[in-house]
C-alpha positions as CSV (number, residue, x, y, z in Angstrom):
1,M,21.5,-5.7,-6.2
2,N,18.1,-5.7,-7.8
3,M,15.4,-8.1,-6.5
4,K,13.5,-10.4,-8.8
5,H,10.2,-10.4,-6.9
6,L,8.4,-7.9,-4.7
7,V,6.2,-10.1,-2.5
8,S,6.6,-8.5,0.9
9,I,7.9,-5.3,2.4
10,N,9.8,-7.5,4.8
11,Q,12.3,-8.6,2.2
12,L,13.5,-5.0,1.7
13,S,16.5,-3.5,3.6
14,A,16.6,0.2,4.3
15,E,19.1,0.7,1.5
16,Q,16.8,-1.1,-1.0
17,I,13.8,1.1,0.1
18,I,15.8,4.2,-0.2
19,R,17.0,3.2,-3.7
20,I,13.4,2.6,-4.9
21,L,12.3,6.0,-3.5
22,D,15.1,7.8,-5.0
23,R,14.4,6.2,-8.4
24,A,10.7,7.2,-7.9
25,A,11.8,10.8,-7.4
26,L,13.5,10.7,-10.8
27,F,10.4,9.5,-12.3
28,E,8.3,12.3,-10.7
29,K,10.6,14.7,-12.6
30,N,10.3,12.8,-15.9
31,P,7.6,10.0,-16.0
32,N,7.6,9.6,-19.7
33,Q,10.5,7.4,-20.8
34,R,11.0,4.4,-23.1
35,L,12.5,2.1,-20.4
36,L,10.0,-0.6,-20.9
37,E,9.9,-0.6,-24.6
38,G,9.4,-4.2,-25.8
39,K,8.4,-5.3,-22.4
40,V,5.0,-6.9,-21.6
41,V,3.5,-6.5,-18.1
42,A,0.5,-8.7,-17.0
43,T,-1.9,-7.2,-14.4
44,L,-3.9,-10.0,-12.8
45,F,-6.5,-8.7,-10.5
46,F,-8.5,-11.5,-8.8
47,E,-9.9,-8.8,-6.5
48,P,-11.4,-5.4,-7.4
49,S,-9.0,-2.4,-7.6
50,T,-8.9,1.0,-9.1
51,R,-5.9,3.1,-7.9
52,T,-3.5,0.1,-7.7
53,R,-4.3,-1.4,-11.1
54,L,-4.6,1.9,-13.0
55,S,-1.4,3.3,-11.5
56,F,0.6,0.1,-12.5
57,E,-1.0,0.1,-16.0
58,T,-0.2,3.9,-16.3
59,A,3.4,3.3,-15.0
60,V,3.8,0.7,-17.8
61,N,2.3,3.0,-20.5
62,R,4.4,6.0,-19.6
63,L,7.5,3.8,-19.8
64,S,6.5,2.6,-23.2
65,G,5.6,-0.9,-22.2
66,R,2.5,-3.0,-23.0
67,V,-0.2,-4.2,-20.6
68,I,-2.1,-7.5,-20.8
69,G,-4.4,-9.1,-18.0
70,F,-7.8,-8.8,-16.4
71,S,-9.5,-6.7,-13.7
72,D,-12.3,-9.2,-13.0
73,A,-11.5,-12.8,-12.2
74,A,-14.9,-13.8,-13.6
75,T,-13.5,-13.0,-17.0
76,S,-10.5,-15.3,-16.6
77,S,-10.2,-19.1,-16.6
78,S,-10.1,-19.1,-12.9
79,S,-13.8,-19.0,-13.1
80,K,-13.7,-22.3,-14.9
81,G,-11.6,-23.8,-12.1
82,E,-8.1,-23.2,-13.4
83,S,-5.6,-23.4,-10.6
84,L,-3.5,-20.4,-9.7
85,K,-0.4,-22.5,-10.6
86,D,-1.7,-23.0,-14.1
87,T,-2.8,-19.3,-14.6
88,I,0.7,-18.0,-13.6
89,S,2.5,-20.6,-15.7
90,M,0.4,-19.7,-18.7
91,V,0.6,-15.9,-18.3
92,A,4.4,-16.1,-17.7
93,N,4.6,-17.4,-21.4
94,Y,3.4,-14.0,-22.5
95,A,4.7,-11.5,-20.0
96,D,8.0,-10.2,-18.6
97,V,6.5,-9.3,-15.3
98,I,3.2,-10.3,-13.5
99,V,1.5,-7.8,-11.1
100,M,-1.1,-9.7,-9.0
101,R,-3.7,-9.0,-6.5
102,H,-5.4,-11.9,-4.9
103,F,-7.9,-12.5,-2.1
104,L,-5.8,-15.2,-0.5
105,E,-3.0,-14.5,1.8
106,G,0.2,-15.9,0.6
107,A,-0.9,-16.1,-3.0
108,A,1.9,-13.9,-4.1
109,L,4.5,-15.8,-2.3
110,Y,3.3,-19.0,-3.8
111,A,3.3,-17.4,-7.4
112,S,6.8,-16.2,-6.8
113,E,8.0,-19.8,-5.8
114,L,6.8,-21.0,-9.2
115,D,9.7,-18.8,-10.5
116,R,8.1,-18.4,-14.0
117,A,8.2,-14.7,-14.2
118,P,8.9,-11.8,-11.7
119,I,6.0,-11.3,-9.4
120,V,4.9,-8.0,-7.9
121,N,2.4,-8.4,-5.1
122,A,-0.5,-5.9,-5.5
123,G,-2.2,-7.0,-2.4
124,D,-3.0,-10.5,-1.0
125,G,-5.9,-10.7,1.3
126,A,-5.4,-8.9,4.6
127,N,-1.7,-9.7,4.5
128,Q,0.5,-7.4,2.6
129,H,0.6,-4.5,0.0
130,P,4.2,-3.7,-0.5
131,S,3.8,-1.3,-3.4
132,Q,1.3,0.8,-1.4
133,T,3.9,0.7,1.5
134,L,6.6,2.1,-0.8
135,L,4.3,4.9,-2.1
136,D,3.3,5.6,1.6
137,L,7.0,5.9,2.5
138,Y,7.6,8.2,-0.6
139,S,4.7,10.4,0.5
140,I,5.9,10.5,4.2
141,R,9.5,11.3,3.0
142,K,8.2,14.0,0.6
143,T,6.0,15.8,3.0
144,Q,8.3,15.5,6.0
145,R,11.7,15.7,4.3
146,Q,12.8,12.6,6.2
147,L,11.6,9.2,7.2
148,E,13.6,9.2,10.5
149,G,11.7,9.6,13.8
150,R,8.1,10.2,12.6
151,T,5.2,9.9,14.9
152,I,2.2,8.2,13.0
153,A,-1.2,7.5,14.1
154,L,-2.9,4.5,12.3
155,V,-6.6,4.9,12.6
156,G,-9.7,2.6,11.9
157,D,-9.4,-0.8,10.6
158,L,-6.1,-2.1,12.0
159,K,-7.2,-5.8,12.0
160,Y,-7.8,-6.4,8.4
161,G,-5.9,-3.3,7.0
162,R,-3.0,-4.8,5.0
163,T,-1.7,-1.3,4.2
164,V,-1.1,-0.7,8.0
165,H,0.5,-4.0,8.7
166,S,3.0,-3.4,5.7
167,L,3.6,0.2,6.8
168,I,4.8,-0.8,10.2
169,V,7.4,-3.1,8.7
170,G,8.5,-0.6,6.1
171,M,8.9,2.2,8.8
172,A,10.8,-0.2,11.1
173,H,14.2,1.0,9.6
174,F,13.6,4.6,10.4
175,R,12.8,4.8,14.2
176,P,9.1,5.5,14.2
177,R,6.6,5.9,17.0
178,F,3.0,4.6,16.3
179,I,-0.3,5.3,17.9
180,F,-2.8,2.6,17.1
181,V,-6.4,4.0,17.1
182,S,-9.2,1.4,16.6
183,P,-12.4,-0.1,18.1
184,P,-11.7,-3.3,20.1
185,E,-13.2,-5.4,17.4
186,L,-10.6,-4.0,14.9
187,R,-7.4,-3.9,17.0
188,M,-3.9,-4.2,15.5
189,P,-3.1,-8.0,15.4
190,E,-0.8,-9.3,18.2
191,E,1.8,-10.3,15.5
192,C,2.1,-6.7,14.4
193,K,2.5,-5.5,18.0
194,D,5.1,-8.3,18.6
195,F,7.0,-7.1,15.7
196,C,7.1,-3.6,17.1
197,R,8.3,-5.0,20.5
198,Q,11.0,-7.1,18.7
199,H,12.3,-4.0,16.8
200,D,12.1,-1.6,19.7
201,I,9.4,0.4,18.0
202,P,7.3,2.3,20.6
203,F,3.6,2.3,20.4
204,T,0.5,3.0,22.2
205,E,-3.0,1.7,21.7
206,T,-6.3,3.5,22.2
207,S,-9.9,3.5,21.1
208,D,-10.2,7.2,21.6
209,F,-9.6,9.3,18.5
210,S,-8.9,12.4,20.6
211,P,-7.6,15.9,20.0
212,E,-4.4,14.8,21.7
213,V,-3.7,12.1,19.2
214,I,-4.3,14.4,16.3
215,Q,-2.2,17.2,17.7
216,G,0.8,14.9,18.7
217,V,1.5,13.2,15.3
218,D,3.3,14.1,12.1
219,I,1.2,11.7,9.9
220,L,-2.4,10.8,10.4
221,Y,-3.0,7.5,8.4
222,M,-6.7,7.0,8.1
223,T,-8.2,3.7,6.9
224,R,-11.7,2.5,5.9
225,V,-13.4,-0.3,7.7
226,Q,-13.5,-3.0,4.9
227,R,-16.9,-4.4,4.5
228,E,-15.5,-7.2,2.3
229,R,-13.4,-8.8,5.2
230,F,-16.4,-9.1,7.5
231,V,-18.3,-12.5,7.9
232,D,-20.7,-10.9,10.3
233,L,-22.3,-7.8,8.6
234,E,-23.9,-6.8,11.9
235,E,-20.4,-6.3,13.4
236,Y,-19.4,-4.2,10.3
237,E,-22.5,-2.0,10.8
238,R,-21.5,-1.4,14.4
239,V,-18.0,-0.1,13.6
240,K,-18.1,1.3,10.0
241,N,-18.5,4.9,11.1
242,V,-16.8,4.9,14.5
243,Y,-14.1,7.4,13.4
244,V,-14.8,10.3,11.1
245,L,-12.2,13.0,10.7
246,N,-13.6,16.5,10.0
247,R,-11.9,19.9,9.4
248,E,-12.6,21.1,13.0
249,M,-10.7,18.2,14.4
250,L,-7.5,19.6,12.8
251,M,-7.5,22.6,15.1
252,G,-4.2,22.9,16.9
253,C,-2.4,20.2,14.8
254,R,1.3,20.4,14.0
255,D,2.2,22.5,10.9
256,N,3.8,19.5,9.3
257,L,0.8,17.1,9.8
258,R,-0.3,15.4,6.7
259,I,-3.3,13.1,6.3
260,L,-2.8,10.0,4.3
261,H,-5.3,7.3,3.2
262,P,-4.8,4.3,0.9
263,L,-8.3,5.0,-0.6
264,P,-11.0,4.4,-1.3
265,R,-12.6,6.4,1.5
266,V,-16.2,5.6,2.5
267,G,-16.9,8.4,5.0
268,E,-14.0,8.2,7.5
269,I,-12.7,11.7,6.1
270,A,-15.4,14.3,5.6
271,L,-15.3,16.3,2.5
272,D,-14.6,19.5,4.3
273,V,-11.0,18.1,5.0
274,D,-10.2,17.9,1.3
275,D,-9.1,21.6,0.9
276,T,-7.0,21.8,4.1
277,P,-3.3,22.0,3.8
278,Q,-3.2,18.8,5.8
279,A,-4.9,16.7,3.2
280,Y,-2.5,14.7,1.1
281,Y,-4.4,11.6,0.0
282,I,-4.9,12.6,-3.5
283,Q,-1.3,13.5,-4.0
284,Q,-0.5,10.3,-2.2
285,A,-2.3,8.3,-4.9
286,Q,-0.5,10.2,-7.7
287,N,2.8,9.2,-6.0
288,G,1.8,5.7,-6.7
289,L,2.6,6.1,-10.4
290,Y,6.3,7.1,-9.8
291,T,6.7,4.5,-7.1
292,R,5.3,1.8,-9.3
293,Q,7.4,2.9,-12.1
294,S,10.4,2.5,-9.9
295,I,9.2,-1.0,-8.6
296,L,8.8,-2.3,-12.2
297,C,12.4,-1.2,-13.1
298,E,13.6,-2.8,-9.8
299,V,12.4,-6.2,-10.7
300,L,13.5,-6.0,-14.3
301,G,16.9,-4.6,-13.4
302,I,16.5,-1.4,-15.4
303,E,18.0,1.9,-14.3
304,P,16.7,5.2,-15.7
């Protein structure tokens, strides 16, 4: 059964995840189809985005749909004080699906509860980013040939990083093991660690980005330290360059190791990593197109 909204990765069963990934694989083979002909998708980005917005809009265009919306809230009526409720209610008059990024946690859930149009959460504050998680899962499965039993190091900003919070939940169905690598100020939130304990997901926590960590994992998931989430900019300056991955650090890694990053990077992966066989973050971003095509078809109940 298809779902009407995609608000959180928590709402998806293992079977639903696999269905979305399998459909994404079909779109990778044939991304140009007419499945959204006559459909209008609104992209409402109250917070800046490049990859997520462009990949959703490209997904619509390659499936012959139409896109409306805004990429800067300052150009919308919200800058005049219009409520989120009214914005969603009005846009739902014009669009078949609303893809929304918002700076407030819970904004996508609230929008879905209005039940005016299918809502796809493209990121709500530091909370969740389910479409990123699905493209991450697609990338892991593609590079590892399976999702089951992978060892994954999450490195960097684990406090505010909504992508890592969502990835933990998405991988919970597939017996992962996690290593959380962060400075003390940016540790994984307790609720995420409690989730791991409740679901018998083994994890270790360290501030040492050591060779043992890199050599012992299948996936190295790097994240940037998010300046926009910090109230105290002095704290940001202290931690912004605490972990920088370079080519030399990959010596002795597993043959199947792949480096993922939700992008943009701001220095945490050196440029000399880009041409290594382990670097996969550019292909990972490309996988967002196929995964988001699949997500749009999922909420509209369309099969290729």
